[in-house]
C-alpha angles and dihedrals in degrees: 000000000000110000122215114254110241127193102229095207092053092046091052092049092049091050092049090048091051092051091049091050091049091051093046090052090052091049091050090054092048103039105015103116122140123238089252091056093048090048092049092049091049092048092051091047093049091049091050091051093048092049091049092049091051090060096053118110118225113215121200114250112254124206106228095177093079094064 
């Protein structure tokens, strides 16, 4: 029943490092997009907005206060 001797300081540092790695991996999954992917998304969004704006009808302003 001999227990392994563990340096508590090293154990705490290793545990903190593992937690930090776990958080970093989660962030890479959530926010890890390349610049090319971001640029492509922005270009697609801008094209969609432009196409939508081209289909809008502009109506002349009417002055309803004269009636």
